[in-house]
C-alpha positions as CSV (number, residue, x, y, z in Angstrom):
1,X,2.1,10.2,10.7
2,X,-1.1,11.5,12.2
3,X,-2.7,12.3,8.8
4,X,-2.3,8.7,7.8
5,X,-3.6,7.4,11.1
6,X,-6.7,9.6,10.8
7,X,-7.3,8.5,7.2
8,X,-6.9,4.8,8.2
9,X,-9.4,5.2,11.0
10,X,-11.9,6.8,8.6
11,X,-11.3,4.2,6.0
12,X,-11.8,1.3,8.5
13,X,-15.1,2.9,9.6
14,X,-16.3,3.4,6.0
15,X,-15.5,0.0,4.7
16,X,-17.1,-1.7,7.7
17,X,-20.5,-0.7,6.1
18,X,-19.6,-0.1,2.5
19,X,-17.8,-2.3,0.0
20,X,-18.3,-0.7,-3.4
21,X,-17.7,-3.0,-6.3
22,X,-16.3,-1.5,-9.4
23,X,-14.6,-2.8,-12.5
24,X,-11.2,-3.6,-11.2
25,X,-8.3,-2.9,-13.7
26,X,-4.6,-2.9,-13.5
27,X,-3.1,0.4,-12.4
28,X,-6.2,1.7,-10.6
29,X,-6.4,2.6,-7.0
30,X,-8.6,0.5,-4.7
31,X,-8.8,-0.7,-1.1
32,X,-7.6,-4.2,-0.2
33,X,-8.1,-6.2,2.9
34,X,-4.7,-7.3,4.2
35,X,-4.7,-11.0,5.0
36,X,-2.7,-10.7,8.2
37,X,-5.2,-8.5,10.1
38,X,-8.2,-8.3,7.8
39,X,-7.9,-4.5,7.8
40,X,-8.7,-2.4,4.7
41,X,-5.8,-0.4,3.3
42,X,-5.3,1.8,0.3
43,X,-3.7,-0.1,-2.6
44,X,-3.0,0.0,-6.3
45,X,-3.8,-3.0,-8.6
46,X,-0.6,-4.4,-10.2
47,X,-2.0,-7.6,-11.8
48,X,-5.3,-9.5,-12.2
49,X,-5.1,-13.2,-13.1
50,X,-7.5,-16.2,-12.5
51,X,-9.7,-14.4,-9.9
52,X,-6.6,-13.3,-8.0
53,X,-5.5,-9.7,-7.7
54,X,-1.9,-8.5,-6.9
55,X,-2.0,-5.3,-5.1
56,X,0.7,-2.8,-3.8
57,X,-0.3,-1.2,-0.5
58,X,0.5,2.4,-1.3
59,X,1.1,3.6,2.3
60,X,3.2,0.7,3.5
61,X,5.0,-0.6,0.4
62,X,4.2,-4.3,0.7
63,X,2.4,-6.4,-1.9
64,X,0.0,-9.2,-1.7
65,X,-2.1,-11.5,-3.9
66,X,-5.7,-11.5,-2.9
67,X,-9.0,-13.1,-4.0
68,X,-11.5,-10.8,-5.7
69,X,-13.7,-10.5,-2.6
70,X,-10.8,-8.8,-0.7
71,X,-10.6,-5.9,-3.0
72,X,-13.1,-3.0,-3.5
73,X,-13.4,0.3,-5.2
74,X,-11.9,3.3,-3.3
75,X,-14.1,6.2,-2.5
76,X,-12.4,9.4,-3.8
77,X,-12.3,11.0,-0.3
78,X,-9.6,8.5,0.6
79,X,-7.3,9.6,-2.2
80,X,-6.7,13.1,-0.8
81,X,-3.6,12.1,1.1
82,X,-0.6,11.3,-1.2
83,X,0.8,7.8,-1.2
84,X,3.0,7.4,1.9
85,X,5.3,4.6,0.7
86,X,7.8,5.1,-2.1
87,X,10.5,2.9,-3.4
88,X,14.1,3.8,-3.0
89,X,17.4,2.1,-3.3
90,X,21.1,2.8,-2.9
91,X,23.5,3.1,-5.8
92,X,26.5,0.9,-5.6
93,X,29.1,1.9,-3.1
94,X,32.4,3.3,-4.4
95,X,34.1,0.4,-2.6
96,X,31.7,-2.1,-4.1
97,X,30.1,-3.0,-0.8
98,X,28.2,-1.1,1.9
99,X,29.4,-1.3,5.5
100,X,27.0,-2.4,8.2
101,X,27.0,1.2,9.5
102,X,26.0,2.6,6.2
103,X,23.2,0.2,5.8
104,X,21.9,0.8,9.3
105,X,22.0,4.6,8.6
106,X,20.0,4.2,5.4
107,X,17.3,1.9,7.0
108,X,16.9,4.3,9.9
109,X,16.0,7.3,7.7
110,X,12.7,8.9,8.3
111,X,11.5,10.6,5.2
112,X,9.0,12.9,6.8
């Protein structure tokens, strides 16, 4: 998605020089630094406990528990693009189990 790629490039540039600290609360949007590549991504706070914040990365769907210094307030300009990840699931198959082909078909869907 080119809109997401553009937004991520702008976000990376912005958070190289800015790291706004705001009061972090459950259910607010923020940016969080993903531990595997130290890149900033848009996120939503799911839980705060003992200086640890659980976030949901709203464009990719994964979650991570991070220390406070890896989470910052999000500048409103980065909220113009709707969240790109959404949760979905399959209802139970009429036969009680999905075939390999049905599962592959589901996982290959592109929801653009």
